[in-house]
N, C-alpha and C positions, 0 to 999 in steps of 0.2 A: 504493499500500499505506499509506504514511504517514497519508493522509486517511482510509482504512478503518479504520485502527488507532485514530486519534483518534476516530472516530464510534463505534466499538465501547465505548471507555472512556466516551464521553459518554453512551451509553445505559445502560451497566451501573452507572456511578457518579454519579448526580446530585450536583450541588453542595450542600455543607452550608451551613447559615446561618453567615455570617461575622461576627466582632465588627467593629464600626465603630471607626476610629482615633481619631474624636473623642469617643468615649464609654467611660466606665469600667463602664457597667451592662450587662455582656455576660451572656448566659445561658450559663454555662460547662457546663451539664449537658445541652446538646442531645443527643438520641439520634441514633445513625447513621443515614443514609439510604442505602439500596441497601446495597453491600458495603463502603462506606467506614466507617472508624472515626471516632469523634467528633473534631472539631478540637481539643478541650481538655478535659482532666479534671484535677482537683486531688485527689489521695489523699494525706492526711497532708501531708507536706513535699515530695511529689513533683509537679511541674507537667509533665504529659504532653501533648505536642502531635503531631498527625499532619499532615504537609504532603504534598499531592500535587503534583508539578511536571508540567505538561502544556503542550501546544500549544493556542493560542487565535488569535483574530483581533481586531483593534481597528480603530477608525475614529476618529482624531484630527483628521483634515484632509481629510474628505470622501473618504478612500479607505480601503477595507478592506484591512489590512495584517496579514501573519502576525506573531504575538508569542508570547511564553511567559510562563506565569502560574504562581502557586502558589495552590492550591484556588480556582482560577478568577478570580482577581483581580490587577490591577495597580494599585498595588503590593500585595505579599503581605500576608496578614493580620498585624496587630501581635501580637507574643508579649510576654505580661506575666508578670513574676515579681517575687516578693519576695526580698530579700536573705536569704540562708540556705536558700532552696529548693534542691532537686536538679532539675535540668532532665533530662528525658526527651523526646528529639525523634526521631520516626520520619520520614525523608525517603523518600517513594515516587516513584519515577521512572517516569512513564507515557509518556515520549518514547521516540523511536527513535535516541536518541544518549545518551551518558554526560553527567552533570552532577555538581555539588557544591554544598555550602553553606558559606560561611565565616562565623562569628560575629564581626562586626567589632567589636574593642575589648573583647571578653570575655577574661578571665583564665581559662584552661581547660588541661586536659591536652593536651599537643602532639598527640596521636593524632586529636583531635577538632577541631583548628583548621580543617580543611575546604580545604586547599589540594591539590588532586588530585595524586597521585604524590609530593608532598613530605612531607605530614604524614598524609594520610587517602586511604584507597582511594577512587577515583571510583565513583560510583553509576551502575552499568551500566543499559542499557535493561531495564525490567521489575523491577528490583531495589529493595529497601528498605534503607536504611542507618539504624542506631541510634546515636544520640549521647547520651551522658549525662555530666553535669559538675555540679559543685557551683556555685551562684551566690553569688560571693564579693565582689560589688560591688553598686552602685547606680548609677542614671543613665540617660541616653539614649544608645541604641546601635542597630545595624541589623545585618542579615544579607544576603547576596547570594551569587550563584553566583560561584565562582572558576575556572570553565571556559570557554574560548574567548571568545566575545563575548556570552555569554548574559545578563549583566547589562544590557547595552544594550537587550536585546529584552524586558526586563520582570521578570527575576528578582531582586528586591530587596523588603525589607520592614523594618519598625521593631521594635525591641526596647526596652521599657520596664521598668526594674527599680526597684522602690520600696523605700525604706528600711523596715525593720521599725518597726512602730507610727507610721508617718508619717501627720501630720494631713492629712486631705483638703484639697485646694486645687483651684481651677478651672484645668483645664489642657486643652491640646488638642496632639496630636502632628502636625506638619507635615513630610511627607517631600516634599522637592523632587527632580525629576528631568528628564531631557531625553529626548526621543523623535525619531527620525528615521524617516521611511518607507522609506528605503533600507536594504537589507540591511546589517548592520554589518560583515560581512566584505568587502562592496564598498567601505564607507567606509574601512576600513583598507587595502584595496589601492589606493584612489585617493590616500590621503595618501602612501603610499610612492612613488607615481609623479608627484608634483609638480603635480597638477591644481590649477588655480585657479578651478574650478567653484564651490567653496564661497565664495571670495571674491566671485565674480559674484553669487551669490545673497544674499550678506550686505551687498553694496555697499561692499566694502572692497578692490576691485582696486587703487586707486592708480595708474591708468595714466598715460601722458605727458599725454594731453589733459586728464584731471582734475587733474594737477599744474599745467599751464599756466593753467587756469581759476583755481586756488587760489593763484597766484603762487608756486608751489614747484617750478618746472621744474629749478632747480639742486638742490634737495633729492632729487627723484627721480634725477637724474643721478648725484650722489654716492652715493646708495643703491645703485646698480647698479654704479658704479665699484668699490665696496668689495664687490661680489659677494654683495649681500643682495637678497632678494625683498621683496615687499610687506610693510609692517608690519601685524601683526594681534595680538589678544590672545587668540584661541582658534582651533581648528583647523577645527571641524566646523560646517556649517550644519544647524541643527535645525528641524524643522518645528512643533515644540510644546515648551513647557517646562509642567510639570505640578505641580499642588499635590494631592497625594494622588490622583494620576491623573487630575485635571481641569485644563483651562487655568484655570478659574476655580472656586473653591470657596467654601463658606459656612459660617459657624458662627453660626446666629442665636440660640443658647441663651444668649449673654452679653448682660448688661444694663449700664445706666449705673452707673459706680461700681466695676465688677468689675475686678479685677487678675487677668490670665489669664497662667498659666505656658505659654509655647510651647515645646514640645520640637522643635527645628528639626534636620533631618537632611538633608545635601545627598547624596542617593543618585544623583546624576547620573554619568553615564560620563566625561564631560570638561568640565563646565560649572561655572564659579564663579558664584555668585549674589550681587549687591548686594541688601541687605535694608534696607527703609523702612518706617515705619508712620505713617498719617496722623492717628492718634489722640494719640500721646505719644512720648516718648522711648523708646528700647529700654534695659532695664536687664538687663546680661548677668550671669547668676548661676552659669553652668556651661559648661563646654567639654570636648568629647570624654568626657562622662560624669562628670567630676570638678568639684565645687564651686570657684567662685572668689568672691571678695569682690565684692559688687555694684558695677558701674561703668555709668554712664549715658552713651549716645552717641546721635547723630543717625542714624547708619548703620553698617553693617558689611558686610564681605564674608566669606562662608563658602566656604572651600575644599572642593574635590571630596573626599567622604568625611567631612568635619568634621561634628561636632554641636555645637549650642549650645542651651542653656536661656535663654530671655529672657523678662522679664516686661513685659507692656504694660498700659495702663489704657484701659478703655472710658469715655470722658468724658461721653458723653451717650447718649440712646436713638436712636443712629443706627448705621449700618453703616459700619465704618471699613476702609479698604483696607490690608492687609499686603502689600506688594509685593515681589516677588523678580525682579529684573532680571538677565539673563545678563550676564556681564562685557562681551561685545562689544556690548551694548545693542540687540540685534536684536528681540529679543522679551522678553516678561515673563509671570509667572504671578501670580495674586493669590488671596489669602484675605480674604474680607470677615467682619469680627467685628461681631456685634451685628445689630440689625434697625432698620429705618427709612430715612430718606434717606441715600443713599451719599455718603461722604466720601472723595474720591480722594487718594492719595498722588501728590505731583508726580513726573511721570514723569522718567526720567533722559535727558538730551539725547545726541544722537548725538556719538560720539567725534571728535575733530580727528585723524584719522589721519596727515595730513603733518606736524603738530607732533611726533607720536610718532615719524615716520620720521626728522625732523630730530635728535630726541634720540638715536635709534638710531645715526645716522651719526656723531655725536659721540663715542660710546662705543665703537664698534667699530673696531678696528685693521684694517690691509689683510690681515694673515694670519688673520683671522677670530676672534682672541681679543678679549677685552674689556678696555677701558681704564677702570680704576676710578677715575682722575682724583684719587687720593688720598682717595676717600671710603670711610668703614667702615660700611656699611649692615647693618642687621640688624632682625629682629623686625617687619617691616611698617612700620617708622617712616618710611620715605622711599619713597613710592610713585612711581616714575619716570614711571609713566603719567599722573600728575596733569597734565602739560602737554596731555594730551588731553581733560581734563574741563572742558567750558565752565562748569559750575556752580562750579568753583574758580577758574579762570583769568579768568571773565567774558568777556562777548562784547565783541570789540574794535570799537569805533564811533568814527568821526571826529566831533569836536565842535569847529567852529571851529578847524580845521587842527590839532587836537591829537589824541592817542589817549588814550582813557580806558579803563580796565578796572575792573570792578565785582566783585571777588571776594566770596564768601560765607564766613562763618565756618562750618565744618561740622566737628562732632566725629565723627571716624571711629575706630572701634575698631582697636587695634593690639595685638601681643602683649605689649608692655611694660606694658600697662595690667592684665594678668591677674595676680591674686596670690591664691595658695592660702590658705584660712582656717587651714590646719594645716601645721606644718613637714614638709617633704618631703626633707630632708637624707639623703644615702645614708651606709652605714656608712663609717667612716674607714679604708678599706683601699685598696691600689693599684688603679689604673684602667688599663685598656687603651685606649690613645687611638688612634682612626682618623681619617684625613683623607679626606673624599670630595669629588670635585670633579664636580658634575653637569654633564654634556656632551652635545654632540649638534649637529645642524644640520637646519634646516628643508628645506633643498634636496633631500635624499633621505629625509627624515623618519627620522633615526636618532637615538635617545635611548639615552644610556649613562651610566655612572658611571666617571669616570677613562678615557674613551674605550673601554671594554669593556662588552659586553652581559653578562647573566647566563651564558650559555654559553660565554663567552670568559673566565671567571674560576673559580677554586676557591672552595669554601666559605670563609667567614671563621671560623676557630676560636675561640671563647671558652671560659673556664673557669666552671663553677658557683661562685659565691662571690666573683667579682670584680666590679669596676664597670668599666662600659664607657661610654667618652666618645666621641662622634661630632662632629667639626667638619665641617659641611657648607658648601661654597661652590657658588653657583649661577652657573655661567659661560656660561649660555644666555639668550636673550631672552624665555623662557617662565617662567611660575610652575610650580613643582613640589610637589604635595602628597604628602610622603614619609610613608609609613604603616609602622610597626613591628608585626608580629603578635606577640600573646601577652604583650606587655609594656607597662607605662606608662613614659614617660621624663620626666625633669625637663627643661623647656625653660629654659635659663639666661638670664634675661630682666632681671637687676638687681634682683631681688626677694630676693635671698639665700636664707635658710633657707626661704622661702615661695614659692619659684619654682614655677610651676604644672605639674601633671602632665597629659601629653597622649599621644595615640598617633598622631597626625598633625601634622606641622608644614608649614605652607605657606611655601615659601621663594622669595622673589622675585628676579628677575634681579639679579645682582651682590652678593647679600646673603650674608653668612656668619653662620650660626646654630650654636649648641652645644647639644647634648642629651646626657643622660647616663642611664643606667639600671643597676640592680642586676641581675646575672645570676643569677637565682634558679631558672630552669626546667632542662628538659633537652631534647634533641632538635633539630631544624632549624626555623628560624623565618624567615619571608620578610620582607625590607625593601625596599620599591619605591614608585615614583611610582603614585599612585592614579588618575591619568588612564588610563584604560583602553588607550588606543591607545599611550601611552608605555610602559606596563608591558609590553604584548605586544611592543613593539619592543625590549625588553631592558634598560629602566632599573631595575635592582634588583640586590640582592645577597641571599645566604643566610648567616645566622648559624647555625653549628653548635656545640653544646656538646660539648666533649670527653668521651669515656668515657661517652656516653649509652647507655642499654639499647636493644636493638633495638625498633624500632617494628612492631607486629604488623600494623599497616595498610599497611606498605611491605616485603613480604616479599623483593623483588628491588630492593634500592636502586639498582644500577648501570643496570638497565633503566628504573627510574623516572626517574632523572636525564635519561636520554635523551628521555623524554617532556617533561620540563620544559624542557630545552635546544631542543627542536622549535619552541617558540613564537617565539622571537626568530631562529631559522634559517629561518623560513618564506620561501618563494619567492613572489613576487608577480609577476603577469603584466601587461604593458601592451602596446597595439597601437595603431597609427595607420595608417589605409589611405586614400589618396587615389585617388578615382575621377573623372578629369577627361576632357575631350575629347581631350587629347594622350596619354593613357595613365594609367597607375597607378603611384604610388610610394608606399612606406610602410615601416614597421618593426615588428617584433615584439620584445619584451624580456622576460627572465625574470631577475628580480633579488632578492637578499635584502641583509642588512646590508652585506656586503662584496663580493660577487661579482655579476657581470652577464654574461649571454649575450645578444647582440643581433644581429638579423638585419635588413638593410635591402635594399629592392629598388626598381628602376626598371624599368618595362615600356612601351615606345613602341608606339602603335597601328600605326605605319608600319613595313614590314619592315626598313628601313634603320635605323631607331632601336634595334632590337633589345632587349636586355635586360641587366641586371646586378644582381648579388646579392653583397652584402658582410657577412660575419659577424666578430663580435669576442667573445672570451671573456677576461674581465679581472678584476682585483681593484682596488677603491677603496682608497687610501692615505691616511692622515692623519684627523684629527678632522673637517675640513671636507670631506674625501673630494674635493679638487680634482685629485688625481693618479689617472690610470686607466690603468696599464700593461696591456697585452693581447697575445694572440696571435690571429690570424685567418686567413681565407681569402676569395678574391675570384674570382668566376666572371663572365665577361662575353662577350656576343656582340654584334658589331655589324659589319655590312657596311662595310669600309673603303673610302673613295674614294681613299686614298693614305695614305703615311705620315704619323704625327702625332707632333710634338714637343713635350715639356713644357719648361718655363722653364729646366730645368737641362741641356737638350740631348738627353734620353734620347728614342730614336725607338721608336714603337711601330707595328707595320704587320700585326698578326695580327688576323684577324676574331674568333678565339676566344682568351680569355685566362683562364688558370687559374693562380693564384699563392697562395703562403702568405705571411703577413707577420707581422712584430712591430712594435709601436708603443706611443706613450703618448699619452693625451689629458690636457690640462690646462686647467682653467677660468681664463681671464683676467679682468681687470676688465671691467666691463659684461656679464659672464656669457657672453662669448664663448668657445666651445670651440676650442681650438688642438690639432690633431692632427698628429703626425708619425709616419710609418710607413717601413719598409724591406721590400720584398718579395723573393721568391725568384728575381726576374728581375733583382735587382741594382738596382731602381728606388726612389728616394726621393720620397715625396710629402708635401707639407705642406698643411694644410688650416684654414680658419676657418670657423666657422658658429655660428648662434644661432637657436633657435627660440622662438616665442612671445614676441616683444617686445610688451608691452602698450600698443599705440598709443591704445586707448580702452577703455571697459569690457568690450566684447566682440570688439573688432578685433585681431588678432595679426598680426605681421610675422615672417618669418623669411628667412634667407638662408644661401648656402654659396658659397665660392669655394676653388679649389685651384691647385696648380702644375701639374695637368694640363691647365690652361686650362678647366676645367669651372666653371660658376657656376650659381646658381639663386636666385631671389628670389620670394616669394609673400605672399599675404594670406589669412588664415583669419577669418571671422566666426562666432563661436560662438552657436549657436542653443539647443542643449541640452547636456547633459553628454556626450552621445555623438555629436552631429551638428552639422556645420559646413558652411557655404557657403564654397568656397575658389576660389582661382586662383593659378597661378604660372606662371614663365617659366623653362624648363631649357634650357641650352645645347645639349644633345642632342635633347631632345624638343619643343622650343618652347613656345608659349604655350597654356595650356589653362584651362578652367574647369570646376567642377563641385561635387562635394561631398568632405568628409572625414569618416570615421568614425573615432571615437576610443573606445578601451576601456582 
């Protein structure tokens, strides 16, 4: 039905001619085609747009994959305004699911902010939603879906707002994004179930064999002793990175001597990009839509959802590469400026992961908290990942029994360099001070603030007319781009009255940053990590103005909040099924942020081997979630040859065993899980186990031993995300070999 519905709309509503992002010479008066209204009309001071959201398909990696598009394109068409306009935007939903559009970085009435159920009514299937708001600012912004995982599938586009009477300049809008052929919901599920498949795809597994080859066996052992997994700087493997929807794009209209203003938008779902240009330095002139005093740098990193305006020079009649490289350096995307012989930017070398792991070992305590070692870091001024950058540390080469490093002097942008050209001081009134600790853990992919998700906290009440100061500390090993809806905040960076205004702050591991804003609005506003998968995991808060008038877009606030809370309460399924010559063993799990229901089984091929099924329902405790108290039940049938005695002297002589139990599981150093339980027969059992010890890039080892004198050891070679070749020995079932299916 969904395909038929899409085909019907494709026949009835042919696509209109869309403006190109790199050109300002748009035909704004195009007549409508079919039953669709024109994409853009300007009537007096009213800028009127019609956006049609629908299903489509793309082929970025020799595979046709389903996607979502606005007016048939990915990215969506650029929306242009002039400061002082009134925006009138009609969003038409032609999909068979609800959707939304958030106008990122725009100051606008709360009801039009576009967060479904929080500020704005979701746009149901077949419906049209009308947004209207005054354009009270200028700069580079963007828009995207704020529903489910739709942004990852293609629902994002640029917004360019020009100043009144702004003199024309040569400019180009560059929207960077990431693309996965995988269903984003499956990406989210996989992240929550601790798969290392993305590490395999990226070459960042850091197994024991790789550690030995790199001379870092002790580093790897220490890493697991402190109960940490492999070092990485990003979560997801992406098939492509895109510049305005293409792996490589061209802007041949620029000539020698041109100075080009690049309006750069990071519209990715979870990727930071390093930016470099082969033709000149980068002159940064704006950030998050707000002007800053020009600053020249060799390179810069743009956080997820940030925007920058950067001026570059075309030095000759050649084509110069503007290179955007993913932070994990797996792939890149390029924009070629000018025509003629291509001049490439120097590619960024592969990260030295074991050096990063060693650094992480030094900073992490045994309880999972960070050891700041007395350092006060802020404003991106001390990038701990520098130890992994060969272009900074230099290649280590033996020369006549000595070690020589050849570091390069590279000027990299940081927030301390940003200075507003105008004063940004707030009114001299009392401030509400809030302390937020960004928290979480990679083992179960839980991302929180103060170890609580959005659904586990109340709204934070603020008063109109006061100042709000937020002191953010990042206690995790990941960067987090924290975005505040509907406001600009001052980032206190040592520039005093001229501190820059931003709507997103990228806060690096172990950093403390301070931001402040004037509470001038009303209603509820979202503050969250803009890495899509972190936000959906619960890393956010809701600011709520006291005594705000009722929002007509949210007629039932209590029901609406249940919808918002459902995001981080989502239950994720995982399963592993072994099919081997001695029988089958496996498990199925259903889990969310705190709770897990797990069932495991063993079925022997021989009658005497019998079968066993054990289930646990429990809750993870603590920030690192190493404790897991549970209740459970155990069913077992096995033809007994005689009484069996465990190491505590308890005798079992029943062919059939049915018991209830209570217990607790705890994660020990080396990621070994210790499980102690007591059952309704009065029997105590203690068990040690570990799954997926990374022996090599694709080879995994697992084992189990318990006080019932049961034991198991096995190997699994990962072929694909869902398929492995496996073998194991089980004390009950004997030796077997076959395959393991993983979901």
